[in-house]
N, C-alpha and C positions, 0 to 999 in steps of 0.2 A: 362469494364462494368460487365463482368462475375464475377470478383473479388468483385465488389460492391454488386452484387446479393448474393454471398456467405456471405459477411459481414453482410448484412441485415438479412439473415437467421440465422446467429449466434447471431445477436443482439436480435432477438426475444427470443431465449433461455436464453441469459444473462439477459434480462429484466424480464423474468418470474422468474428466480432464484433470482434476486434482490428483486422482490416484495414478494416472499416467505420468504426470509431472514428478510425483514423489518416487515413482518406480525408476526414474532416471538415476537416482542416487541409492535408494534402498531396494535391495534385492530380496524378494520374498516378504515374509512378515506381513502378509495381507490382513490377517485378523487383527494384528497389533495396530496397523495403520487405520484400519476400519474403526476400531474401538476408540482410538485417540481422536479421530475426526468426529465421530458421533458424540463424544463427550463435549467437544468444543461447540458443536451445533446445539447441544442441550444446555449450554452454559454451566457445564460441570467440570470437575477436576479429576485427574487420573493419577494412579500410583502404578508405576511400571516396575515389575519385579523380575530380575534376571541377573545372571552372573556377569562379571565384567567382560568387556570386549564384544558385546552383542549390538553395538551401534545405537544404544539408547539415546545418547546425547546427539549423535548425528541425525537420528530420526526426528527428534524434537526440533532441532535447528532447521532441518529441511522443511518440515511442515510449516514452521513459522515463516520461512522464506516464501513458499508458494502461496501462503495465505496473505502475504503482504503485511505481516505484523512485526512489531518490535520484539526482540528476543533478549532474554537475560539469563545467564547461568550462575547459580550460586552453589559453590562447593561446600557442603556442610561438613564441619570438623568439630571436634570436642571443644575447641576454644572459640568457636564462633559466637558472637554476642548479638542480641536483638538489634542493636543499632547498626550492625554490619549488614543487616537485611533491609530494615525500614529506613535507615538514614539517621542523621543526628543534627542538632543545632550547633552552629559555630558562630563566633563573633566575626562580623565582617569588618571592612576597613573603617566603617563609620561607628564601630563599637555597638552595632545592633545585632541582636540574635537573628540568624538566618538559617532556615531549615534546608539542609542538603539531602536531596532524595537519594535513597539507597537503591540497590538493584531490583527490589520488589516492584518498582514502578516501571513495568513493561507489560506488553500485551500477553506474552507467553513467558512464564518464569519456570526454568528448569531447576528444581531443588534436588541437586545430585546427592545421593546417599543421605536422605533426610534423617535416617535413624542413627547417624553418627554424631548428632549434636544434642545437648541436654534439653530437657523438657521446656525450660524457660525460653530458649531460642525457637524450639519447635512451635510453641504457642504463639509467638510473634507472627510466624508464617500462617498458622491456622486462623488467626484473627482476620488476616487479610483475605483468606479464602472464604470465610463465612460472611464477614461484614462488607467485603470489598472496599475496605478503608483501613488506614492505620492511624494510631494515636501516638503523638510524641509531644511531651511537655504540655499536655492538656489540649493540644490542637488536633483536630481530625483532618486527615488528608484522604480524599477519595481516589480510588484507583481509576485509571483510564479504561473505558470499555472499548473493545472486549478484553476481559482479563481471565487468564487461566493459569493454574499451577499444575505442572506435570512433574511429579516427584519420582525419584528412582530409589530402589532399595535392593541391596545384595542379599539373597536368601541363604548364602552358605557361610559368610564370614560374620559371625555374630559377636566376636570378642570386641569389647570396648564400644558397644553400641547401646542406644537407648530406644528400645522398641516402642513404636507408637501404640498408645492405649487404644482399646476398641472404640471408645467415644471419639477419638481423633481420627481413627481410620474411617469412621462413618462419614466424615466430611468428603471423602473421595467417592465420586460416582462409580468409577470403574477401578478394579484391581486387575491389571493387565499382565499376564504372564508372557515374558519374552523368552522364547526357547532357542536352542541352537538351530542354525539353518540346516537344510538337507545337504547331502553331498554335492548335488548339482548346483544348488544355490551357493554353496561355499566356493565352488570352482568359479562361478560367475563373479562372486565378491572379490576373490583374489585377482581375477583378470581385470576387473574394473578399477581396482585400487593400487595396483603395482605398476601401472603405466603412467603416461603424462597427460592423459585425457581428463579434463575437468568439465563435467556437464554444466551447462548454463540453464538455470531454472527461471521460469517465467512466473509472474504473479497471476494466479488464477482468480483469487478473490481479494477483497480488502476488508478493513474493519467494519465499514458501513454495511457492506453486503452480508458479512457474517452476522451482524446484529439483526438484519432483516430476516435471515434464515432462522435465527433463534426465535424471533417473533412468529415466523411461519410455523415452526415446529409446535409452538404452544397452541396455535389455532387448529391444528390437525384434529378432527373429531375422533372420539373413541367411544365405542358402544359400551353400554353398561356391563354386558357379558364379559368383554375383554378386560375392563377395569376390575371387575370382581375376580376374574381369573388371576390377575396380577396380585391383588391383595391376598387371595387365597394362597398363592405360592409363598409370599412373604410370611404370612401367619403360620404356615405349615413348618417354618423353621424354628418355631418357638416351642421348647419342650413343655412349658406350662400351659399351652393351649390344649384344651380337652379334645379338639378335633384333629390335632396333629397326629401323623402316622406313628405307630409304635416304635419304628426304628429311629425316629427323631428323638424320642424320649430316651432311647438306649444310647445314642451316640453324641448328642449335643447337650452342652450345658448352658448355652445361650444362643438366641436367634436374632434375626434382623428386626429392626424397628420400622416405624411408618415411613421413614425416609427411603427405605428400600422399595416400598410400594410406589412411592412417587417416581423414583428413578426407573423402575420397571416400565411404568406407563410412558414417561418421557423418552426413555431409550427405545421403546417399541415404536413410538411415533417417528423418531428420527430414522430408525432402521427401515421402517416402511416407506417413509417419504423419499429416502435416498435410492430406493428401488422402484419408485414410480407408483407406489400404492397410496391412495388418498385417505385411507384409514387403516390402522394396524389390526391384525388378528392375533390369535393365540400363538401362531408360529413366530411372529415378530417378538412377542414377549419372551418366548423360550430362547430366541436367538441372543438376547442380551442378558438373560438371567444369570448365567454363570459368573461373568466378570462383576456383576452388581452384587451378588450374594456371597462371593468367595471370601471376602474379608469381613463379612458381617455375621458369620456363624463361628461359634467356638466349640471345638471338639472336646469331648471328655476323655478320661483315661481309657475307657473301653474302646473308643474309636481308634485311639492311638495304638493300643495293644493289638487290635485286629487289622491294623494297616489301612483303615478307611481314610480316604482323602476327601477334601472339601468338594472336589469335582464329583466324586462318586455319590456323595450324600446329596448334592444338589440335583444330580440326574435322577436319583430315586424320588426326591421330592417332586420334581417335574412330572415323573411318571404317576405318582399318587394324585397330584392335582388334576392331571388329564383324565383320570378315571371319573371325576365328578363332572357331570354335564352342566 
């Protein structure tokens, strides 16, 4: 246990150095950076939702560089085939079949505009996310650890898209909203990107260290009260739960499954550890609840008509769960 305490103390310094290095390139977006890094420490995947031009690709590329990981970007288009992602077999010069690995074989994979490709191609990526392996011609190829998928989605341009079904969205640990920068941040962005200065990034971590951090996060102890609190929050999103608040039954047609409870606990562990706490409390669960639940609840017509957002419903659920001691 004393070794884990020392490891958490060291993680706090590593996390601070990591954020400083990322800030050399990425101005603002602290919550976005925080959530992406937390998902990596939890061995989870993230979906980044934001309009074009908000540096989502640059953010992912920067994070992969400071983490010392290999990076691959896949631009999803309507004509993209599964073999364009996972690779294909070809005949080599000796007339033997040889598997040529696709861009999915990287530590961090950016799936750009994932909803622009048909379900068959989406499923090829989602198999790799869930199983951490791909299958081609009856052969299974394991992904190299650590492995993360960071997908992006444009929330405003839905023409010619194939929205991800709820069951597939559930594979993502976080749904991260990327918003416009503030005025001061945008001025800083323009100053930093219209000159000839190019920041030099240092590797703060490496693949082996990240895997050690993932194992450390799993070992962080959680009290039964905090675990029950996380499960209560997830269960309160389900309209058919007799204990769910009345507004949930009014506004939601579907709620989060057990995977949400698992991610709430894991996310709280990582959030607490990166802030020097040796065990998470309710505040840590609440801190990660919104990006974990946002894509796991389905609003009904009444919620749409009354202008209720996922965020406002989640905040009401957190309030209702906090009232139960």
